[in-house]
N, C-alpha and C positions, 0 to 999 in steps of 0.2 A: 606432424602437426598436433597441437598442443588439446586437450579437453575443451577447455574455452571456446577457442577456434571450430571445433567438432559441432558443438552446441551451437555455435551462433550460424550455422552453415544453414538451419532450417529456420532462418529467421527473415524477416522480410520487413522491410521499413515501408510505414503505409504514411503516408501526410495528408490529409484533411484538406479540400479546396474550397470547400464552403464556406458560407459564412459563418454559419451553427455549428456546435459540436456535435458530435454523431457518437453515440452509447451502442455499444453491441456486449454480449455475452457470450461466453463460450465454454464449456465445463466447468462451471459454476462461479466464473471469474466474471468479471465485470471489466469493460475495455474502456476508454473515455479517449476519443480522438478530436482533439481541439483545433480550429481552425488554424492551418499553417504551423503546426508542430509535430517533425516528424514522431513516429510512436514505432519501434523495433518490435513484434512480435512474432512467434510461431505463425506457419504459414498454415497449419491447420485454423486460426484463428483468423486471418485472413478470408481463408476460404468460405470459414462456416459465417462469417460478417458481411461480408463482401462481393462473396461467389469468386472470388481470384482464382484464375486459370480455370476456369468452367464459362461455356457457351451461354449457358440459359441463367441468366441474371434474377430470375424469376422469386426465385425463394429469398433473396437475401432484400432485394427490392420491399418482399410481404413481410419478413423478420423485422426490416428499421422502419415497417410503416411507412415508407414514399409509396407505395403503389397498391392503395386497398383497391382498386377496379381498372380496368383495360385503358379507361380515360383517363388514369394517372400516370400511365407506363414511359411517355415522352419524355415528360420534368421528372420522372425519378431515374430516367438511367442518362439526362443530362446533370443530375447531381452527382449519379455514380460515376459518371467522368472524370467529377472532378477530384475522385480520391485516386491519387499516384500510389506505384507501388514498385521498389526499388530495393535494391540488394542494400544491408547495411554497412556501413564501412568496415574496412578491419580493424580489430582491438590491436592495437601496439602498445608492445610491453615497455616500459621506459627502462632503458638500458642501467645495469645497477654498476655505482663507481665504487671503484678499489678504495678502501681504506676508510668509506663513510657509510658508517654503519648506525643504528640508534646509539643516543645516547645516554646515559644513565641518567638520572635525574641528582641533583645533588640529595645527599643523605638519603639517596634511598635505600630501604632494608626489605622493601617485599609488605613491610606492614602498613597495614590503614594509618593515616595521618592523625592527629588531634582533631577531637571532635569539634566540629564547625556550630556557631552559636547564629543562628537563623531568626532571630526577635521572637518566638513563641517565650512561653511560660514555663517557668519549670515545673516538674511534678505531674506532667501529662495535661494542664492546660485546664484541668477544671478544680471545683474547690471542693477541701475536702470536707466528709459532714461534720455536722457539730458534735462536740463531744457528749458523750450519752449511753446509752445502753447500746448494747453490739448485739446482733442476731445470736438468740438461744440464750440472754441474760436477762432475768427477770427485771422486767420496769416497777411492778407492783408487789404487794405485799406478797408473803410466802402462801401456797396453796388456791393462789387464785390460777386460771389458766392463761396463758398467752397466746394470740394466735397470730 
């Protein structure tokens, strides 16, 4: 079994069957569950956000803000029931065709190509200062201080 497939074994596909987007957060990362769009997440995320695999769903309902009191529990449980969980599909690697590899680009030397003109101004896009004394050069007669 490939390492990629082993990593996928700890994932679960979550589909939000509600009309509104559900936002969750786990381990400093935000998760957005859009209506009808399956999202593959680590099982720990599903457990934390939706209490996946747990009998008591109270913590998830509180975290989601769906049941702030016991009066809201029935509606919240109906919303949670519209969240479905299933195994993600297996990843299938495309077979490599014999004799067909990456083709080199014509005139490829490995060096960068010629510079592209993007329509900007030459010289950094700013006007040069007028001709005159430069910093450290005296502007006035000798003996006067320049600050």
